[in-house]
PAROLUM-335730 format. One record per residue (C-alpha): residue number from 1; residue in one letter; x, y, z. Coordinates in nm, 4 decimals, padded with zeros to 6 digits. Each point is the difference from the previous one (the first is absolute). Layout:
N
R pos code        u        v        w
R NUM    A        X        Y        Z
...
END
This chain:
221
R pos code        u        v        w
R   1    M -05.3071  03.2906  05.0855
R   2    R -00.2649  00.2282  00.0595
R   3    I -00.1147  00.2483 -00.3137
R   4    V -00.2518  00.2826  00.1058
R   5    V -00.1757  00.2048 -00.2904
R   6    L -00.1287  00.3423  00.0453
R   7    H -00.1725  00.0277 -00.3203
R   8    G -00.1059  00.3839 -00.1205
R   9    P -00.3637  00.1252  00.0680
R  10    G -00.2397 -00.2639 -00.2198
R  11    S -00.1333  00.1041 -00.3219
R  12    R -00.2321 -00.3113 -00.0833
R  13    A -00.3429  00.0144  00.0111
R  14    D -00.0567 -00.3041  00.1433
R  15    G  00.1986  00.0608  00.3562
R  16    P  00.3218 -00.0253  00.1596
R  17    E -00.0531 -00.3646  00.0523
R  18    A  00.0183 -00.0893 -00.3260
R  19    L  00.3029  00.2226 -00.0603
R  20    V  00.1893 -00.1511  00.2589
R  21    Q -00.1134 -00.3569 -00.1458
R  22    E  00.1489  00.1328 -00.3359
R  23    W  00.3040  00.1330  00.1580
R  24    R  00.0690 -00.3369  00.1806
R  25    R -00.0317 -00.2171 -00.3300
R  26    A  00.2721  00.2386 -00.1922
R  27    L  00.2114 -00.0185  00.3462
R  28    L  00.0033 -00.3777  00.0010
R  29    S  00.0286 -00.0624 -00.3930
R  30    G  00.3064  00.2124  00.0678
R  31    L  00.1529 -00.1890  00.2859
R  32    E -00.0745 -00.3235 -00.1988
R  33    A  00.1757  00.1601 -00.3076
R  34    A  00.2701  00.0769  00.1966
R  35    G  00.0884 -00.3626  00.1373
R  36    L -00.1198  00.0341  00.3500
R  37    D -00.1878 -00.1924  00.2268
R  38    K -00.3586  00.1686  00.0662
R  39    A -00.0585 -00.2147  00.2894
R  40    D  00.2854  00.1708  00.1640
R  41    I -00.1517  00.3376 -00.0315
R  42    D -00.2179  00.1542  00.2009
R  43    V -00.1875  00.2934 -00.2023
R  44    R -00.2315  00.2755  00.2125
R  45    F -00.1626  00.3144 -00.1627
R  46    V -00.0473  00.3394  00.2213
R  47    S -00.3072  00.1967 -00.0093
R  48    Y  00.1761  00.2878  00.1306
R  49    G -00.3318  00.2329  00.0800
R  50    V  00.0067  00.2780 -00.2636
R  51    P -00.3078 -00.0991 -00.1637
R  52    A -00.0236 -00.0886 -00.3391
R  53    K -00.1809  00.1893 -00.2993
R  54    L -00.1160 -00.1516 -00.3103
R  55    V  00.0641  00.1412 -00.3526
R  56    G -00.2259  00.2999 -00.0870
R  57    E -00.0372  00.0968  00.3207
R  58    G  00.2662  00.2808  00.0272
R  59    A  00.2484 -00.2248  00.1539
R  60    S  00.3400  00.1989  00.0819
R  61    L  00.2902 -00.1550  00.1195
R  62    D  00.1121  00.3752  00.0959
R  63    A -00.3164  00.0140  00.2343
R  64    D  00.0455 -00.3639  00.1440
R  65    L  00.3300  00.1154  00.0806
R  66    E -00.0669  00.3352  00.1770
R  67    T -00.2770 -00.2241  00.1796
R  68    Y  00.2620 -00.2350  00.1577
R  69    F  00.2725  00.2012  00.0665
R  70    G -00.2123  00.3147  00.1268
R  71    D -00.1756 -00.2452  00.2580
R  72    P  00.2061 -00.1632  00.2458
R  73    D -00.2490 -00.2606  00.1023
R  74    I -00.0484 -00.0884 -00.3560
R  75    R  00.3940 -00.0405 -00.0376
R  76    E  00.0463 -00.1993  00.3222
R  77    R -00.3151 -00.2251 -00.1001
R  78    A  00.1717 -00.0502 -00.3492
R  79    L  00.3294 -00.0377  00.1544
R  80    D -00.1607 -00.2274  00.2885
R  81    A -00.1453 -00.2821 -00.2735
R  82    V  00.3362 -00.0450 -00.1480
R  83    R  00.1886 -00.0353  00.2855
R  84    T -00.2519 -00.3008  00.0874
R  85    A  00.0038 -00.1108 -00.3534
R  86    V  00.4096 -00.0667  00.0596
R  87    A  00.0389 -00.0616  00.3515
R  88    G  00.0853 -00.3523  00.1400
R  89    A  00.1221 -00.1150 -00.3572
R  90    G  00.2889 -00.1758  00.1466
R  91    S  00.1220  00.0111 -00.3627
R  92    P  00.1655  00.2831 -00.2730
R  93    V -00.3127  00.2114 -00.0756
R  94    L -00.0326  00.2055 -00.3760
R  95    L -00.2139  00.3068  00.0173
R  96    V -00.1741  00.0478 -00.3546
R  97    G -00.1559  00.3423 -00.0289
R  98    H -00.1922  00.1171 -00.2950
R  99    G -00.0990  00.3557 -00.0793
R 100    M -00.1388  00.1454  00.3438
R 101    G  00.0971 -00.3366  00.1537
R 102    S  00.3790  00.1090 -00.0545
R 103    V -00.0093  00.3088  00.1509
R 104    I -00.1690 -00.1514  00.3242
R 105    A  00.3068 -00.3206  00.0103
R 106    Y  00.2377  00.2867 -00.0137
R 107    D -00.1281  00.2005  00.2795
R 108    L  00.0063 -00.2745  00.2176
R 109    L  00.3730 -00.1408 -00.0749
R 110    A  00.0719  00.3446  00.0242
R 111    T -00.1765  00.0722  00.3455
R 112    D  00.0496 -00.3643  00.1601
R 113    G  00.3447 -00.1039 -00.1760
R 114    A -00.0094 -00.3016 -00.2536
R 115    E  00.2253 -00.2249  00.2528
R 116    T -00.2912  00.0524  00.3163
R 117    L -00.2448 -00.1014 -00.2374
R 118    G  00.1504 -00.2991 -00.1209
R 119    V -00.0313  00.1520 -00.3678
R 120    E  00.3457 -00.0962 -00.2260
R 121    A -00.1295  00.1357 -00.3151
R 122    L -00.2743  00.2268 -00.1685
R 123    L -00.1389 -00.0159 -00.3574
R 124    T -00.1666  00.2871 -00.1163
R 125    L -00.2289  00.0307 -00.2884
R 126    G -00.1388  00.2796 -00.1783
R 127    S  00.1290  00.2033  00.3103
R 128    P -00.0646  00.3969 -00.0370
R 129    L  00.2730  00.0283  00.2850
R 130    A  00.2453  00.2494 -00.2801
R 131    V -00.3400  00.2082 -00.0760
R 132    Q  00.0760  00.3138  00.1751
R 133    N -00.3101  00.0716  00.1342
R 134    V -00.0133 -00.3407  00.1322
R 135    R  00.3368  00.0357  00.1216
R 136    R -00.1112  00.3559  00.1642
R 137    L -00.2263 -00.2384  00.2248
R 138    V  00.2155 -00.2938  00.1140
R 139    E  00.2330  00.2739  00.1220
R 140    W -00.2643  00.1286  00.2379
R 141    V  00.0974 -00.2803  00.2058
R 142    Q  00.2763 -00.1290 -00.1698
R 143    P  00.2918  00.3091 -00.0624
R 144    R  00.2496 -00.0542 -00.2667
R 145    T -00.1318 -00.3441 -00.0722
R 146    P  00.2223 -00.2171  00.1234
R 147    F  00.0934 -00.3526 -00.1581
R 148    P -00.1522 -00.2439  00.2913
R 149    T  00.1745 -00.0901  00.2904
R 150    G  00.1697 -00.3792 -00.0090
R 151    L -00.2190 -00.0389 -00.3470
R 152    H  00.1836 -00.2708 -00.2032
R 153    R -00.0991  00.0627 -00.3248
R 154    W -00.2162  00.2638 -00.1633
R 155    V -00.1116 -00.1338 -00.3526
R 156    D -00.2134  00.1883 -00.2162
R 157    A -00.2204 -00.1543 -00.2916
R 158    S -00.0033  00.1920 -00.3477
R 159    K -00.1111 -00.1218 -00.3893
R 160    E  00.3155  00.1518 -00.1164
R 161    P  00.3407 -00.1251 -00.0010
R 162    A  00.2627  00.1718  00.2753
R 163    G  00.0874  00.2775 -00.2099
R 164    A  00.4398  00.1290  00.0803
R 165    Q -00.1830  00.2840  00.2444
R 166    E -00.1342 -00.0172  00.3613
R 167    S -00.3453 -00.0169 -00.0073
R 168    E -00.1802  00.3428  00.1739
R 169    L -00.1107 -00.2422  00.3158
R 170    A  00.3342 -00.1326  00.0561
R 171    K  00.1682  00.3286  00.0011
R 172    L -00.2750  00.1431  00.2391
R 173    Y  00.0166 -00.2297  00.2537
R 174    R  00.3154 -00.1282  00.0435
R 175    A  00.2657 -00.1512  00.2831
R 176    H  00.3173  00.1168  00.1450
R 177    D  00.1366 -00.3611  00.0228
R 178    G -00.0423 -00.0534 -00.3821
R 179    R -00.3343 -00.1596  00.0035
R 180    A -00.2150  00.1025 -00.2685
R 181    I -00.3029 -00.0739 -00.2246
R 182    E  00.0324 -00.2367 -00.2222
R 183    P -00.1669 -00.0251 -00.3137
R 184    A -00.1778 -00.3557 -00.1212
R 185    Y -00.1414 -00.0554 -00.3608
R 186    A -00.3084 -00.1844 -00.0471
R 187    P -00.0008 -00.0484 -00.4001
R 188    G -00.3639  00.0205 -00.1688
R 189    S -00.1988  00.1384  00.3368
R 190    A -00.0924  00.2936 -00.1626
R 191    N  00.0100  00.1725  00.3683
R 192    E -00.3029 -00.2244  00.0917
R 193    P  00.0587 -00.1406  00.3809
R 194    T -00.1025 -00.3181 -00.0351
R 195    A  00.1986 -00.0453 -00.3072
R 196    I  00.3209  00.1366  00.1838
R 197    L -00.0787 -00.2531  00.2512
R 198    A -00.0337 -00.2567 -00.2247
R 199    S  00.3229  00.0161 -00.0860
R 200    A  00.2693 -00.2630  00.0774
R 201    E  00.2760  00.2866 -00.0885
R 202    I -00.1645  00.2096  00.3032
R 203    F -00.0291 -00.2431  00.2479
R 204    L  00.4055 -00.1127 -00.0671
R 205    G  00.1193  00.3129  00.0604
R 206    A -00.2218  00.1294  00.2805
R 207    M  00.0174 -00.2492  00.2613
R 208    P  00.1924  00.0659  00.3469
R 209    C  00.3587 -00.0896 -00.0362
R 210    S -00.0525 -00.3076  00.1884
R 211    R -00.1881 -00.1739 -00.2549
R 212    Q  00.3142  00.0834 -00.3034
R 213    T  00.1686 -00.3236  00.0321
R 214    S -00.2664 -00.1563 -00.0823
R 215    F -00.1084  00.1867 -00.2740
R 216    R  00.3357  00.0216 -00.1856
R 217    K -00.0638 -00.3766  00.0130
R 218    W -00.3062  00.0023 -00.1346
R 219    R  00.1320  00.2400 -00.3382
R 220    T  00.2636 -00.2396 -00.0619
R 221    R -00.1919 -00.3139 -00.0672
END
């Protein structure tokens, strides 16, 4: 299978390559903890074209999102970068989006349709999609923010166990056929994306449906 990762704008002083390497180590650690064969999984990171800003330089998610949604060329380049990363996988694709990356991942799935792209599942981490001003920007291009067509699973990672009440994200992005955003708990993660990715529980909960049988076998060992 293929995992395509869109991380949020980089905030590391040592640059985006170091950020990718840190995320890759965490992700591979999570896959190993979940009992999965890393050799059977193709991991790709996407640079989606909206310049990352370093901490202290006035980094603003709102400004980046307004640039993304307000400039059709920038938006299309970002979507094309993700399309290229998922194309020709020949196996189920799990799309992972953190922060702004989760917004772009959702935008692509809602624009093209998950089935067309070959994406079976979406995992979001630290997603701002339920924030009012972010949703307002998303609705410029995705009116009424539908649950993406053809997407089998959407899992939203959290540092807290799922409560009895439906999350705000799940309320805002729902499907008419009963599909809903599923919460996933990453214990001890403190909401840090690398800690969430290193959690076996997240990968056991977020993998595409076609992998669920092998996961259940692992859980009963």
